C-alpha positions as a printed NumPy array, in Angstrom:
array([[ -1.684,  -6.613,  31.33 ],
       [ -0.384,  -4.835,  28.208],
       [  0.627,  -8.153,  26.679],
       [ -2.891,  -9.561,  27.265],
       [ -4.461,  -6.492,  25.679],
       [ -2.16 ,  -6.715,  22.665],
       [ -2.796, -10.441,  22.356],
       [ -6.562,  -9.904,  22.474],
       [ -6.366,  -7.15 ,  19.868],
       [ -4.267,  -9.303,  17.583],
       [ -6.507, -12.291,  18.144],
       [ -9.598, -10.245,  17.321],
       [ -7.924,  -8.973,  14.129],
       [ -6.963, -12.457,  13.066],
       [-10.383, -13.888,  13.83 ],
       [-12.009, -11.079,  11.845],
       [-10.126, -12.315,   8.786],
       [ -7.866,  -9.352,   8.063],
       [ -7.552,  -8.503,   4.418],
       [ -5.589,  -5.842,   2.521],
       [ -8.204,  -3.278,   3.57 ],
       [ -7.808,  -4.136,   7.218],
       [ -8.084,  -1.404,   9.874],
       [ -4.896,  -2.828,  11.35 ],
       [ -1.589,  -1.337,  10.275],
       [  1.532,  -3.554,  10.296],
       [  5.019,  -2.113,  10.665],
       [  8.114,  -4.256,   9.992],
       [ 10.461,  -2.93 ,  12.695],
       [ 13.285,  -5.268,  11.566],
       [ 13.264,  -3.698,   8.126],
       [ 13.148,  -0.205,   9.528],
       [ 16.143,  -0.821,  11.855],
       [ 18.1  ,  -2.344,   8.924],
       [ 17.62 ,   0.813,   6.858],
       [ 17.459,   3.605,   9.488],
       [ 20.826,   5.466,   9.507],
       [ 20.11 ,   7.028,  12.907],
       [ 19.568,   3.554,  14.426],
       [ 22.568,   2.047,  12.664],
       [ 24.812,   4.914,  13.845],
       [ 23.682,   4.519,  17.437],
       [ 24.269,   0.775,  17.329],
       [ 27.755,   1.319,  15.95 ],
       [ 28.554,   3.899,  18.648],
       [ 27.309,   1.56 ,  21.367],
       [ 29.533,  -1.21 ,  20.06 ],
       [ 32.551,   1.101,  19.949],
       [ 31.846,   2.445,  23.428],
       [ 31.54 ,  -1.099,  24.807],
       [ 34.842,  -2.015,  23.2  ],
       [ 36.555,   1.036,  24.736],
       [ 35.357,   0.036,  28.167],
       [ 36.474,  -3.596,  27.773],
       [ 39.893,  -2.642,  26.534],
       [ 40.608,   0.144,  29.004],
       [ 43.224,  -0.344,  31.739],
       [ 40.996,   0.877,  34.587],
       [ 39.883,  -1.257,  37.515],
       [ 37.007,  -3.722,  37.264],
       [ 34.953,  -1.47 ,  39.562],
       [ 35.518,   1.547,  37.223],
       [ 34.582,  -0.628,  34.246],
       [ 31.288,  -1.589,  35.956],
       [ 30.501,   2.067,  36.609],
       [ 31.337,   2.985,  33.011],
       [ 29.208,   0.103,  31.71 ],
       [ 26.305,   1.189,  33.941],
       [ 26.601,   4.795,  32.643],
       [ 26.737,   3.453,  29.096],
       [ 23.597,   1.363,  29.722],
       [ 21.81 ,   4.444,  31.011],
       [ 22.891,   6.538,  28.022],
       [ 21.773,   3.999,  25.455],
       [ 18.571,   3.29 ,  27.335],
       [ 17.677,   6.934,  26.83 ],
       [ 18.711,   6.764,  23.169],
       [ 16.604,   3.604,  22.639],
       [ 13.584,   5.328,  24.265],
       [ 14.009,   8.341,  21.976],
       [ 14.215,   6.156,  18.875],
       [ 11.241,   4.087,  19.996],
       [  9.211,   7.279,  20.472],
       [ 10.184,   8.542,  16.997],
       [  9.077,   5.202,  15.484],
       [  5.83 ,   5.167,  17.384],
       [  5.076,   8.8  ,  16.458],
       [  5.702,   8.009,  12.779],
       [  3.506,   4.865,  12.937],
       [  0.69 ,   6.928,  14.645],
       [  0.859,   9.61 ,  11.911],
       [  0.723,   7.018,   9.169],
       [ -2.149,   5.147,  10.881],
       [ -4.147,   8.359,  11.291],
       [ -3.505,   9.442,   7.694],
       [ -4.628,   6.023,   6.388],
       [ -7.647,   5.742,   8.732],
       [ -6.301,   2.741,  10.595],
       [ -7.522,   1.901,  14.044],
       [ -4.477,   0.019,  15.305],
       [ -0.799,  -0.307,  14.348],
       [  1.242,  -3.32 ,  15.464],
       [  4.644,  -4.73 ,  14.59 ],
       [  4.954,  -7.412,  11.901],
       [  6.862,  -9.56 ,  14.393],
       [  4.281, -11.77 ,  15.999],
       [  1.491, -11.265,  13.41 ],
       [  0.626, -14.435,  11.558],
       [ -1.064, -12.83 ,   8.594],
       [ -3.33 ,  -9.983,   7.601],
       [ -3.204,  -6.312,   8.244],
       [ -2.197,  -3.409,   6.018],
       [  1.538,  -3.074,   5.659],
       [  2.427,   0.54 ,   6.506],
       [  6.223,   0.022,   6.681],
       [  6.971,   2.048,   3.522],
       [  4.98 ,   4.992,   4.802],
       [  6.577,   4.838,   8.243],
       [ 10.025,   4.783,   6.613],
       [  9.09 ,   7.858,   4.592],
       [  7.873,   9.606,   7.747],
       [ 11.217,   8.868,   9.424],
       [ 13.192,   9.973,   6.337],
       [ 14.536,   6.501,   5.643],
       [ 15.705,   5.578,   2.201],
       [ 15.764,   1.823,   1.843],
       [ 19.23 ,   0.563,   0.976],
       [ 18.071,  -2.791,  -0.332],
       [ 14.929,  -4.765,  -0.381],
       [ 15.124,  -7.107,   2.615],
       [ 12.524,  -9.814,   2.869],
       [  9.845,  -8.915,   5.417],
       [ 10.127, -10.747,   8.717],
       [  7.854, -13.772,   9.065]])
């Protein structure tokens, strides 16, 4: 149901001929995750924790339990990061008078790119200038 609503909203925006003054905000999540130290740190910790479990000398059953606990832990971390990103996007959209904010991934064209403002809201300093996702 959510996918259908999002698809309809995106379709309506595209059919309306979005321009630079579009009421639709676009956020490049790939760029944000490439530059967000909090996200990068969590990904590195997840990788290290997975390696520790794989290389440990415990039984396969204990490894499964540890992997499940790790999955739960990082599920909660991912939810917290997602909420931070959504809150930042909402603040930017409200400040710019936008009616809707969507991710760049899946948008053919149009919309007002709010990625810079969302990065500022999250305290992200861009390391390099990655090309926006298609």
